[in-house]
Residue frames relative to the residue before (quaternion, step in Angstrom):
aa qw qx qy qz dx dy dz
M 1.0000 0.0000 0.0000 0.0000 0.00 0.00 0.00
T 0.3528 -0.7430 0.5290 0.2090 3.61 -0.89 0.97
A 0.6942 -0.4747 0.3297 0.4291 3.52 -1.29 0.11
T 0.6737 0.4962 -0.2898 0.4648 3.57 1.16 -0.57
G 0.6030 -0.6094 0.3339 0.3919 3.57 1.29 0.17
Q 0.5390 0.6231 -0.3968 0.4047 3.58 1.33 0.01
A 0.5135 -0.6331 0.4780 0.3271 3.59 -1.13 0.60
T 0.4264 -0.6781 0.5359 0.2668 3.52 -1.04 0.74
P 0.6448 -0.5024 0.3637 0.4467 3.68 -1.13 0.29
A 0.6529 0.5058 -0.3463 0.4449 3.63 0.94 -0.71
T 0.6342 0.5134 -0.3406 0.4672 3.58 1.05 -0.65
R 0.6524 0.5001 -0.3191 0.4716 3.60 0.98 -0.81
R 0.6363 0.5104 -0.3527 0.4585 3.63 1.02 -0.66
R 0.6420 0.5036 -0.3258 0.4776 3.59 0.96 -0.83
A 0.6634 0.4981 -0.3379 0.4446 3.67 0.89 -0.77
A 0.6206 0.5629 -0.3198 0.4424 3.56 1.19 -0.77
R 0.6554 0.5211 -0.2984 0.4580 3.57 1.17 -0.67
L 0.5858 0.5869 -0.4035 0.3868 3.59 1.13 -0.41
P 0.5444 -0.6209 0.4418 0.3506 3.57 -1.07 0.72
K 0.2603 -0.7631 0.5768 0.1312 3.55 -0.94 0.99
V 0.2849 -0.7596 0.5656 0.1481 3.55 -0.99 0.91
R 0.3603 -0.7336 0.5418 0.1960 3.54 -0.70 1.11
L 0.6000 -0.6017 0.3831 0.3622 3.56 -0.99 0.74
E 0.6738 0.5031 -0.3200 0.4366 3.64 0.90 -0.71
H 0.6155 0.5349 -0.3586 0.4544 3.58 1.25 -0.26
L 0.4904 0.7082 -0.4293 0.2713 3.60 1.11 -0.41
P 0.6651 0.4941 -0.3428 0.4427 3.68 0.79 -0.81
T 0.6611 0.4900 -0.3265 0.4650 3.57 0.93 -0.80
L 0.6539 0.4988 -0.3176 0.4720 3.61 0.95 -0.73
A 0.6082 0.5280 -0.3398 0.4857 3.56 1.14 -0.64
A 0.6121 0.5288 -0.3385 0.4808 3.64 0.95 -0.70
V 0.6564 0.4876 -0.3234 0.4762 3.61 0.88 -0.87
V 0.6434 0.5168 -0.3253 0.4617 3.63 0.89 -0.88
I 0.6513 0.5114 -0.3167 0.4625 3.59 0.89 -0.91
F 0.6562 0.5159 -0.3082 0.4564 3.61 0.91 -0.92
V 0.6747 0.4783 -0.2847 0.4848 3.59 0.90 -0.91
G 0.6498 0.5177 -0.3079 0.4637 3.55 1.02 -0.79
M 0.6328 0.5146 -0.3243 0.4791 3.61 1.08 -0.68
I 0.6348 0.5245 -0.3279 0.4631 3.56 1.01 -0.75
I 0.6637 0.4990 -0.2889 0.4765 3.58 0.95 -0.94
Y 0.6712 0.4851 -0.3073 0.4687 3.56 0.92 -0.82
G 0.6556 0.5322 -0.3088 0.4378 3.56 0.94 -0.84
E 0.6736 0.5028 -0.2757 0.4663 3.46 1.04 -0.98
A 0.6638 0.5065 -0.2874 0.4692 3.59 1.06 -0.78
V 0.7688 0.3748 -0.2046 0.4760 3.60 0.89 -0.88
Y 0.8178 0.2582 -0.1268 0.4985 3.53 0.81 -0.91
G 0.3032 -0.7646 0.4946 0.2807 3.62 1.21 -0.72
R 0.8167 0.3029 -0.2341 0.4319 3.49 -1.41 0.27
I 0.3842 0.7002 -0.5049 0.3273 3.57 1.05 0.73
L 0.7315 0.4245 -0.2428 0.4752 3.60 0.98 -0.76
Q 0.4461 0.6848 -0.4713 0.3315 3.53 1.22 0.19
M 0.6399 -0.5647 0.3681 0.3690 3.57 -1.24 0.65
N 0.6857 0.4634 -0.3413 0.4456 3.61 0.87 -0.75
S 0.5868 0.5432 -0.3919 0.4549 3.71 1.09 -0.36
I 0.6417 0.5105 -0.3049 0.4844 3.57 1.05 -0.84
S 0.6287 0.5347 -0.3344 0.4550 3.56 1.03 -0.80
N 0.6699 0.5278 -0.2768 0.4428 3.53 0.86 -1.01
L 0.6332 0.5432 -0.3111 0.4552 3.51 1.04 -0.97
L 0.6998 0.4620 -0.2737 0.4711 3.60 0.91 -0.92
I 0.6692 0.5039 -0.3070 0.4517 3.58 0.88 -0.95
N 0.7201 0.4724 -0.2560 0.4389 3.61 0.79 -0.98
N 0.7681 0.3424 -0.1709 0.5134 3.59 1.17 -0.50
S 0.3293 0.7666 -0.4982 0.2361 3.60 1.21 0.28
H 0.6534 0.5065 -0.3178 0.4642 3.60 0.99 -0.83
L 0.6490 0.5105 -0.3177 0.4662 3.64 1.02 -0.75
I 0.6068 0.5498 -0.3546 0.4514 3.54 1.07 -0.68
I 0.6471 0.5114 -0.3078 0.4743 3.59 0.98 -0.93
L 0.6456 0.5091 -0.3137 0.4750 3.62 0.95 -0.91
A 0.6571 0.5165 -0.3178 0.4477 3.62 0.89 -0.85
V 0.6167 0.5274 -0.3410 0.4745 3.58 1.08 -0.61
A 0.6444 0.5520 -0.2941 0.4400 3.48 1.04 -0.94
L 0.7048 0.4408 -0.2573 0.4927 3.52 0.94 -0.98
T 0.5605 0.5904 -0.4036 0.4175 3.61 1.09 -0.39
F 0.6378 0.5167 -0.3246 0.4700 3.56 1.02 -0.84
V 0.6900 0.5029 -0.2779 0.4401 3.58 0.87 -0.99
I 0.7068 0.4767 -0.2570 0.4552 3.54 0.82 -1.10
L 0.6000 0.5755 -0.3621 0.4215 3.59 1.08 -0.53
T 0.6885 0.4459 -0.2798 0.4989 3.49 1.20 -0.52
G 0.5674 -0.6058 0.3598 0.4261 3.53 1.33 0.03
G 0.5594 0.6158 -0.3700 0.4134 3.59 1.30 0.21
I 0.2564 -0.7117 0.6253 0.1917 3.59 -1.32 -0.28
D 0.1223 -0.7676 0.6254 0.0689 3.50 -1.31 0.53
L 0.0745 -0.8341 0.5465 0.0120 3.54 -0.24 1.21
S 0.5860 0.6367 -0.3441 0.3646 3.58 1.28 -0.01
V 0.4873 0.7205 -0.4241 0.2521 3.61 1.23 -0.38
G 0.6430 0.5348 -0.3363 0.4330 3.62 0.92 -0.79
A 0.6901 0.4616 -0.2774 0.4835 3.57 0.93 -0.92
V 0.6136 0.5462 -0.3425 0.4559 3.58 1.10 -0.68
I 0.5910 0.5586 -0.3446 0.4690 3.61 1.16 -0.66
A 0.6593 0.5093 -0.3102 0.4579 3.53 0.93 -1.00
L 0.6750 0.5038 -0.2967 0.4499 3.60 0.83 -0.92
S 0.6691 0.4949 -0.2891 0.4731 3.58 0.90 -1.00
S 0.6645 0.5123 -0.3180 0.4414 3.55 0.93 -0.94
V 0.6747 0.4927 -0.3013 0.4596 3.62 0.77 -1.07
S 0.6549 0.5391 -0.3012 0.4355 3.54 0.94 -1.00
G 0.6901 0.5013 -0.2840 0.4379 3.52 0.94 -1.00
V 0.6658 0.4840 -0.3180 0.4705 3.65 0.93 -0.82
L 0.6283 0.5258 -0.3385 0.4628 3.61 0.99 -0.74
L 0.6841 0.4701 -0.3056 0.4665 3.57 0.86 -0.85
I 0.6402 0.5076 -0.3436 0.4632 3.63 0.97 -0.66
N 0.6576 0.4871 -0.3042 0.4876 3.59 1.06 -0.79
A 0.6646 0.4851 -0.3164 0.4722 3.61 1.20 -0.42
G 0.6492 -0.5672 0.2891 0.4163 3.59 1.34 0.17
W 0.4266 0.6965 -0.4858 0.3111 3.62 1.15 0.12
N 0.5869 -0.5422 0.4745 0.3694 3.50 -1.33 0.47
A 0.5171 -0.6726 0.4240 0.3169 3.59 -0.88 0.97
W 0.6865 0.4950 -0.3077 0.4348 3.61 0.91 -0.85
L 0.5804 0.5577 -0.3395 0.4866 3.53 1.22 -0.53
V 0.6520 0.5293 -0.2785 0.4659 3.49 1.08 -0.92
I 0.6164 0.5396 -0.3481 0.4559 3.55 1.02 -0.72
V 0.6700 0.4810 -0.3025 0.4778 3.58 0.90 -0.93
T 0.6322 0.5347 -0.3338 0.4506 3.60 1.05 -0.71
M 0.6384 0.5336 -0.3114 0.4591 3.56 1.01 -0.87
I 0.6701 0.4825 -0.2965 0.4798 3.57 0.96 -0.86
L 0.6611 0.5180 -0.3070 0.4476 3.60 0.99 -0.79
I 0.5872 0.5501 -0.3783 0.4577 3.56 1.11 -0.64
G 0.6570 0.4845 -0.3263 0.4767 3.58 0.89 -0.78
G 0.6491 0.5381 -0.3167 0.4345 3.59 0.95 -0.74
L 0.6040 0.5670 -0.3229 0.4576 3.50 1.19 -0.80
F 0.6855 0.4691 -0.2822 0.4800 3.56 0.87 -0.96
G 0.6218 0.5202 -0.3398 0.4768 3.57 1.02 -0.66
L 0.6495 0.5180 -0.3128 0.4603 3.56 0.98 -0.74
M 0.6548 0.4951 -0.3125 0.4780 3.55 1.04 -0.79
S 0.6332 0.5098 -0.3394 0.4733 3.58 1.00 -0.78
G 0.6729 0.4890 -0.3173 0.4555 3.66 0.83 -0.86
A 0.6383 0.5098 -0.3463 0.4611 3.63 0.99 -0.72
L 0.6273 0.5348 -0.3364 0.4553 3.62 0.92 -0.80
I 0.6842 0.4958 -0.2603 0.4672 3.51 0.91 -1.04
Q 0.7853 0.4020 -0.2000 0.4263 3.58 0.66 -1.14
Y 0.8148 0.2826 -0.1344 0.4880 3.57 0.84 -0.97
F 0.7343 0.3453 -0.2412 0.5323 3.63 1.19 -0.21
D 0.4117 -0.7641 0.4281 0.2519 3.56 1.37 0.25
V 0.3401 0.7107 -0.5349 0.3053 3.59 1.00 0.86
Q 0.5295 -0.6357 0.4493 0.3371 3.54 -1.03 0.79
P 0.5973 -0.5930 0.3917 0.3716 3.64 -0.96 0.71
F 0.6205 0.5541 -0.3397 0.4388 3.55 0.97 -0.76
I 0.6981 0.4669 -0.2547 0.4794 3.57 0.88 -0.97
A 0.6558 0.5161 -0.3177 0.4502 3.57 0.86 -1.03
T 0.7665 0.3839 -0.2455 0.4527 3.60 0.63 -0.96
L 0.5363 0.5714 -0.4000 0.4753 3.57 1.32 -0.27
A 0.6437 0.5126 -0.3142 0.4735 3.56 0.99 -0.80
M 0.6538 0.5072 -0.3126 0.4665 3.54 0.98 -0.78
M 0.6131 0.5645 -0.3355 0.4392 3.53 1.13 -0.76
F 0.6877 0.4671 -0.2858 0.4767 3.55 0.93 -0.90
L 0.6230 0.5516 -0.3244 0.4499 3.57 1.08 -0.72
A 0.6985 0.4593 -0.2712 0.4771 3.56 0.86 -1.01
R 0.6625 0.4861 -0.3278 0.4662 3.64 0.93 -0.76
G 0.6496 0.5076 -0.3378 0.4541 3.60 1.03 -0.67
L 0.6436 0.5325 -0.3045 0.4577 3.55 1.00 -0.78
A 0.6395 0.5069 -0.3233 0.4792 3.55 1.08 -0.81
S 0.6482 0.5053 -0.3197 0.4715 3.62 1.01 -0.76
I 0.6323 0.5171 -0.3448 0.4625 3.60 1.04 -0.62
L 0.6346 0.5284 -0.3195 0.4648 3.59 1.03 -0.75
S 0.7900 -0.1641 0.1548 0.5701 3.59 0.82 -0.90
T 0.1548 -0.7653 0.6141 0.1155 3.55 -1.15 0.60
V 0.6638 0.4230 -0.3122 0.5319 3.58 1.27 0.23
P 0.6191 -0.5424 0.3926 0.4104 3.60 -1.18 0.40
E 0.1746 -0.7623 0.6164 0.0919 3.57 -0.94 0.98
R 0.2465 -0.8123 0.5190 0.1003 3.53 -0.69 1.22
L 0.4240 -0.6928 0.5407 0.2189 3.48 -1.13 0.86
P 0.4883 -0.6570 0.4668 0.3346 3.67 -0.78 0.88
D 0.5513 -0.6469 0.4213 0.3163 3.55 -1.00 0.84
D 0.7210 0.4206 -0.2527 0.4892 3.57 1.12 -0.62
S 0.3846 0.7380 -0.4760 0.2842 3.65 1.24 0.27
A 0.5469 -0.6387 0.4421 0.3121 3.54 -1.00 0.82
L 0.5439 0.6183 -0.3827 0.4188 3.57 1.24 -0.46
R 0.6109 0.5784 -0.3457 0.4157 3.57 1.09 -0.64
L 0.5189 0.6512 -0.4055 0.3771 3.59 1.27 -0.37
L 0.6167 0.5629 -0.3484 0.4259 3.55 1.12 -0.52
A 0.7185 0.3963 -0.2572 0.5105 3.54 1.25 -0.19
T 0.3540 0.7566 -0.4646 0.2938 3.52 1.37 0.33
P 0.4261 -0.7050 0.5010 0.2655 3.66 -0.71 0.92
I 0.1098 -0.7493 0.6521 0.0356 3.54 -1.08 0.92
K 0.2113 -0.7949 0.5546 0.1259 3.57 -0.42 1.16
L 0.2243 -0.7770 0.5811 0.0910 3.55 -0.77 1.14
V 0.7970 0.0609 -0.0093 0.6009 3.57 0.94 -0.90
D 0.2902 -0.7574 0.5673 0.1422 3.52 -0.82 1.10
G 0.0598 -0.8519 0.5203 0.0056 3.58 -0.06 1.26
P 0.6901 -0.4635 0.3187 0.4554 3.61 -1.16 -0.01
K 0.8307 0.0759 -0.1142 0.5396 3.53 -0.96 0.91
V 0.7906 -0.2768 0.2103 0.5041 3.61 -0.66 -1.00
N 0.4857 0.6655 -0.4392 0.3582 3.56 1.33 0.07
D 0.2305 0.7711 -0.5596 0.1979 3.61 0.28 1.23
L 0.4021 -0.6462 0.5866 0.2769 3.56 -1.31 0.48
V 0.0474 0.8188 -0.5594 0.1200 3.50 -0.40 1.27
I 0.0393 -0.7664 0.6398 0.0421 3.52 -1.13 0.74
T 0.2827 -0.7155 0.5947 0.2336 3.57 -1.30 -0.06
P 0.6628 -0.4735 0.3722 0.4448 3.56 -1.24 0.14
G 0.5848 0.5843 -0.3627 0.4302 3.54 1.18 -0.58
V 0.6384 0.5028 -0.3116 0.4925 3.58 1.02 -0.80
I 0.6338 0.5335 -0.3224 0.4580 3.58 0.98 -0.83
I 0.6349 0.5015 -0.3255 0.4894 3.58 1.02 -0.82
A 0.6382 0.5242 -0.3463 0.4449 3.61 0.87 -0.80
L 0.6770 0.4852 -0.2871 0.4731 3.58 0.88 -0.96
L 0.6204 0.5148 -0.3458 0.4801 3.61 0.99 -0.67
V 0.6174 0.5343 -0.3408 0.4661 3.61 0.96 -0.78
V 0.6743 0.4859 -0.3147 0.4584 3.54 0.89 -0.94
G 0.6425 0.5341 -0.3169 0.4488 3.60 0.92 -0.88
V 0.6868 0.4757 -0.2872 0.4686 3.61 0.86 -0.92
A 0.6527 0.5250 -0.3191 0.4434 3.54 1.00 -0.82
V 0.6209 0.5186 -0.3340 0.4837 3.62 1.07 -0.82
F 0.6646 0.4939 -0.3233 0.4581 3.62 0.83 -0.78
V 0.6721 0.5160 -0.3049 0.4348 3.55 0.88 -0.93
L 0.7299 0.4438 -0.2510 0.4553 3.58 0.86 -1.02
H 0.7894 0.3441 -0.1764 0.4768 3.60 1.04 -0.53
R 0.7804 0.3021 -0.1694 0.5207 3.59 1.19 -0.28
T 0.7001 0.4083 -0.2916 0.5081 3.67 1.11 0.20
R 0.6429 -0.5313 0.3956 0.3846 3.49 -1.39 0.38
M 0.5904 0.5723 -0.3671 0.4349 3.52 1.11 -0.69
G 0.6605 0.5253 -0.3121 0.4363 3.55 0.88 -0.94
R 0.6725 0.4889 -0.3037 0.4652 3.54 0.92 -0.91
T 0.6291 0.5263 -0.3289 0.4681 3.56 1.09 -0.64
V 0.6126 0.5532 -0.3468 0.4454 3.57 1.02 -0.77
Y 0.6670 0.4916 -0.2896 0.4791 3.62 0.98 -0.96
A 0.6510 0.5322 -0.3089 0.4444 3.56 1.05 -0.90
I 0.6451 0.5050 -0.3395 0.4621 3.63 0.93 -0.80
G 0.6562 0.5060 -0.3196 0.4596 3.62 0.93 -0.80
G 0.6341 0.5328 -0.3124 0.4653 3.56 1.08 -0.83
S 0.7372 -0.2570 0.2207 0.5846 3.62 0.80 -1.01
E 0.2960 -0.7802 0.5145 0.1972 3.58 -0.29 1.19
P 0.6370 0.5264 -0.3568 0.4356 3.67 0.86 -0.70
S 0.6528 0.5063 -0.3035 0.4747 3.55 1.04 -0.79
A 0.6378 0.5217 -0.3250 0.4641 3.55 1.01 -0.72
Q 0.6336 0.5153 -0.3231 0.4781 3.59 1.09 -0.70
L 0.6591 0.5063 -0.3052 0.4648 3.57 0.99 -0.84
M 0.6421 0.5190 -0.3064 0.4738 3.57 1.20 -0.52
G 0.4917 -0.6865 0.4065 0.3488 3.55 1.30 -0.13
L 0.3695 0.7342 -0.4814 0.3045 3.57 1.20 0.46
P 0.4929 -0.6695 0.4597 0.3123 3.58 -1.04 0.63
V 0.0993 -0.8607 0.4969 0.0488 3.54 0.50 1.28
H 0.6790 0.5277 -0.2914 0.4189 3.54 0.82 -1.11
R 0.6850 0.4960 -0.2725 0.4588 3.52 0.88 -1.05
T 0.6741 0.5062 -0.3005 0.4462 3.54 0.99 -0.90
K 0.6356 0.5121 -0.3384 0.4683 3.67 0.98 -0.72
M 0.6179 0.5217 -0.3414 0.4790 3.59 1.05 -0.75
T 0.6745 0.5123 -0.2912 0.4448 3.54 0.89 -1.06
V 0.6250 0.5626 -0.3440 0.4179 3.62 0.96 -0.79
Y 0.7028 0.4507 -0.2629 0.4836 3.56 0.96 -0.90
V 0.6138 0.5056 -0.3633 0.4854 3.59 1.07 -0.53
V 0.6170 0.5240 -0.3471 0.4735 3.64 0.99 -0.78
S 0.6397 0.5279 -0.3337 0.4480 3.63 0.92 -0.92
G 0.6794 0.4871 -0.2993 0.4599 3.56 0.94 -0.90
L 0.6470 0.5132 -0.3264 0.4600 3.59 0.92 -0.88
L 0.6844 0.4724 -0.2934 0.4715 3.61 0.88 -0.76
A 0.5933 0.5281 -0.3781 0.4755 3.57 1.15 -0.42
G 0.6314 0.5083 -0.3200 0.4904 3.60 1.06 -0.78
L 0.6516 0.5085 -0.3254 0.4592 3.56 0.97 -0.79
A 0.6348 0.5233 -0.3156 0.4729 3.57 1.06 -0.80
A 0.5997 0.5441 -0.3388 0.4791 3.57 1.12 -0.67
V 0.6223 0.5439 -0.3213 0.4623 3.64 0.98 -0.79
V 0.7126 0.4732 -0.2494 0.4541 3.51 0.80 -1.13
Y 0.6645 0.5169 -0.2837 0.4592 3.57 1.03 -0.84
T 0.6741 0.5097 -0.2713 0.4606 3.49 0.98 -1.00
A 0.6321 0.5292 -0.3179 0.4684 3.53 1.01 -0.83
R 0.6998 0.4643 -0.2924 0.4574 3.64 0.94 -0.77
L 0.7601 0.3853 -0.2180 0.4757 3.60 0.88 -0.98
G 0.3299 -0.7797 0.4875 0.2133 3.61 1.09 -0.56
I 0.7098 0.3793 -0.2393 0.5432 3.58 1.23 0.14
A 0.0845 -0.7844 0.6089 0.0829 3.66 -0.97 0.72
Q 0.0049 0.8065 -0.5909 0.0192 3.60 -0.96 0.87
N 0.5730 -0.5990 0.4282 0.3600 3.55 -1.13 0.52
I 0.6724 0.4834 -0.3013 0.4726 3.63 1.22 -0.32
T 0.4074 0.7142 -0.4700 0.3209 3.58 1.34 -0.02
G 0.8382 0.2879 -0.1947 0.4203 3.50 -1.15 0.66
I 0.3825 0.7119 -0.4980 0.3144 3.59 1.29 0.22
G 0.8344 0.1732 -0.1610 0.4979 3.54 -0.71 1.17
W 0.4852 0.6848 -0.4253 0.3387 3.57 1.30 -0.11
E 0.5793 0.5754 -0.3815 0.4332 3.55 1.09 -0.56
L 0.6745 0.4762 -0.2896 0.4842 3.58 1.08 -0.81
D 0.5897 0.5261 -0.3731 0.4861 3.64 1.11 -0.47
A 0.6599 0.5097 -0.3121 0.4554 3.57 0.93 -0.90
I 0.6352 0.5151 -0.3131 0.4829 3.55 1.03 -0.86
A 0.6529 0.4927 -0.3195 0.4785 3.63 0.89 -0.93
A 0.6558 0.5099 -0.3406 0.4403 3.65 0.81 -0.76
T 0.6673 0.4985 -0.2958 0.4676 3.52 1.02 -0.87
V 0.6631 0.4881 -0.3194 0.4692 3.60 0.93 -0.80
I 0.6544 0.5115 -0.3169 0.4579 3.53 0.91 -0.96
G 0.6737 0.4996 -0.2863 0.4633 3.58 1.06 -0.63
G 0.6858 -0.5527 0.2714 0.3879 3.58 1.20 0.20
T 0.5053 0.6272 -0.4496 0.3861 3.63 1.20 0.01
L 0.3875 -0.7260 0.5252 0.2167 3.55 -0.84 1.04
L 0.5108 -0.6585 0.4699 0.2908 3.54 -0.95 0.92
T 0.6532 0.5060 -0.3309 0.4558 3.62 1.13 -0.47
G 0.5307 -0.6576 0.3824 0.3738 3.56 1.32 -0.21
G 0.6870 0.5209 -0.3412 0.3746 3.54 -1.29 0.18
V 0.7851 0.1823 -0.1081 0.5820 3.58 1.11 -0.46
G 0.4805 0.6498 -0.4969 0.3162 3.62 -0.93 0.88
Y 0.2096 -0.7807 0.5853 0.0641 3.45 -1.32 0.47
V 0.5291 -0.6534 0.4419 0.3129 3.53 -0.97 0.88
L 0.6644 0.4965 -0.3211 0.4572 3.57 0.91 -0.80
G 0.5959 0.5422 -0.3575 0.4723 3.58 1.13 -0.49
S 0.6439 0.4982 -0.3301 0.4777 3.64 1.03 -0.70
V 0.6050 0.5413 -0.3597 0.4601 3.57 1.07 -0.66
V 0.6213 0.5240 -0.3252 0.4834 3.59 1.02 -0.82
G 0.6527 0.5226 -0.3181 0.4469 3.53 0.89 -0.93
A 0.6461 0.5081 -0.3188 0.4720 3.62 1.02 -0.86
L 0.6714 0.4773 -0.3027 0.4793 3.62 0.98 -0.81
V 0.5825 0.5496 -0.3877 0.4564 3.64 1.05 -0.52
L 0.6675 0.4782 -0.3084 0.4802 3.67 0.92 -0.85
G 0.6434 0.5339 -0.3155 0.4489 3.55 0.99 -0.91
L 0.6863 0.4740 -0.2801 0.4753 3.60 0.90 -1.03
M 0.6002 0.5492 -0.3790 0.4410 3.63 1.05 -0.62
N 0.6398 0.5117 -0.3215 0.4748 3.61 0.98 -0.80
V 0.6263 0.5341 -0.3386 0.4560 3.61 1.02 -0.77
L 0.6962 0.4805 -0.2862 0.4500 3.57 0.86 -0.99
I 0.6207 0.5161 -0.3500 0.4753 3.62 1.04 -0.72
T 0.6456 0.5096 -0.3182 0.4715 3.60 0.94 -0.83
R 0.6679 0.5019 -0.3129 0.4517 3.59 0.87 -0.84
D 0.6259 0.5437 -0.3597 0.4280 3.55 1.04 -0.82
G 0.2296 -0.7978 0.5220 0.1957 3.66 0.88 -0.98
G 0.7333 0.4066 -0.2567 0.4806 3.68 0.97 -0.61
I 0.6350 0.5068 -0.3549 0.4625 3.62 1.17 -0.12
P 0.4696 -0.6869 0.4759 0.2848 3.64 -0.70 1.00
P 0.5383 -0.6381 0.4283 0.3459 3.62 -0.92 0.73
E 0.5681 0.6131 -0.3715 0.4043 3.52 1.19 -0.57
T 0.5837 0.6126 -0.3616 0.3914 3.58 1.21 -0.56
T 0.5070 0.6633 -0.4229 0.3522 3.52 1.22 -0.45
T 0.6785 0.5030 -0.3068 0.4388 3.58 0.92 -0.82
I 0.6310 0.5161 -0.3318 0.4746 3.52 1.13 -0.71
I 0.6490 0.4985 -0.3239 0.4747 3.63 0.92 -0.77
T 0.6568 0.5001 -0.3285 0.4589 3.57 0.94 -0.85
G 0.6546 0.4950 -0.3293 0.4669 3.60 0.96 -0.72
A 0.6296 0.5144 -0.3453 0.4688 3.63 1.02 -0.68
I 0.6577 0.5004 -0.3188 0.4641 3.59 0.86 -0.90
L 0.6640 0.5258 -0.2947 0.4425 3.54 0.95 -0.96
L 0.6381 0.5095 -0.3190 0.4811 3.59 1.00 -0.89
L 0.6166 0.5631 -0.3429 0.4303 3.59 0.97 -0.88
F 0.7133 0.4641 -0.2493 0.4621 3.55 0.90 -1.02
V 0.5969 0.5315 -0.3643 0.4781 3.60 1.09 -0.63
L 0.6632 0.4918 -0.3050 0.4746 3.59 0.87 -0.83
L 0.6236 0.5331 -0.3303 0.4668 3.55 1.03 -0.70
Q 0.6443 0.5255 -0.2980 0.4690 3.51 1.02 -0.90
R 0.6462 0.5195 -0.3112 0.4644 3.55 0.99 -0.88
A 0.6423 0.5201 -0.3128 0.4681 3.56 1.02 -0.83
V 0.6602 0.5006 -0.3137 0.4639 3.56 0.95 -0.84
M 0.6414 0.5240 -0.3172 0.4620 3.56 0.96 -0.86
A 0.6593 0.5013 -0.3019 0.4721 3.60 0.95 -0.91
R 0.6616 0.4967 -0.3206 0.4613 3.63 0.93 -0.79
Q 0.6458 0.5139 -0.3327 0.4562 3.57 1.09 -0.71
R 0.6203 0.5423 -0.3368 0.4558 3.61 1.06 -0.62
E 0.6419 0.5319 -0.3175 0.4519 3.46 1.17 -0.63
């Protein structure tokens, strides 16, 4: 810095070498900061947050939410929404347990559960793409349809047999043998969730479909003028969302061992919240799968901290989630306003 207050060439060169944060990255970085801050706060106030068994439980208990967050990332990136995923999980879960109890092969049931989700995604995509129904209305209709079918199938908890092969997806796999019960443990369900994340990152950032998804969210008319397969991609996005909802049902049912028609109520909102907290713009075109994963872990860790506290009513979770979501929506609006400037 010179005596006149101007930066010297050397100072300008050093500043140019510093990493620059793009405005659209700010919500994702904010989610990471909040997640790290929650860990530090939890460790300081309650302790045993950074232990391996706490990390294991966080991943195992939220593996289905991570899968749902990935599904909603694809949809919201195109500027759409999918309100049916929670109800689809209920229908897939109840159907799967009933089929297993009826003697079906467990692996065939897994495929069936996933295909049930894909069918509902296909119907949502068809309504949106070929009948020009708004995504909100189309997926809301599918939500009521799936929830109603699940209630027709059963209104009582259906239990998965303890010896069912589906239970293998919840088998603990010890990665690190720590002192006492402080082990790093995962399950095949966690591995499935991580694989889904990896494949989604590759698809969105390394394939033509991924580039088309971002282009549709940025400007669908422009994407059509560029000759991109807009119609096929939008259909595919909703089918992917449905398939992943079915897969989330498999992972959740294997872990809990119970299927109910009321399973998944509000989970679509949790998945949307995780996606938005992770930095995906509701208007589409900007967002990251890994950010959505962080958003899902923020919600999961929040539940852990509330449980550890013991004095906070569980109902407060929804209030805190709403406050965090509102904060990130306002941050997104600020970022968009700054970009227009």
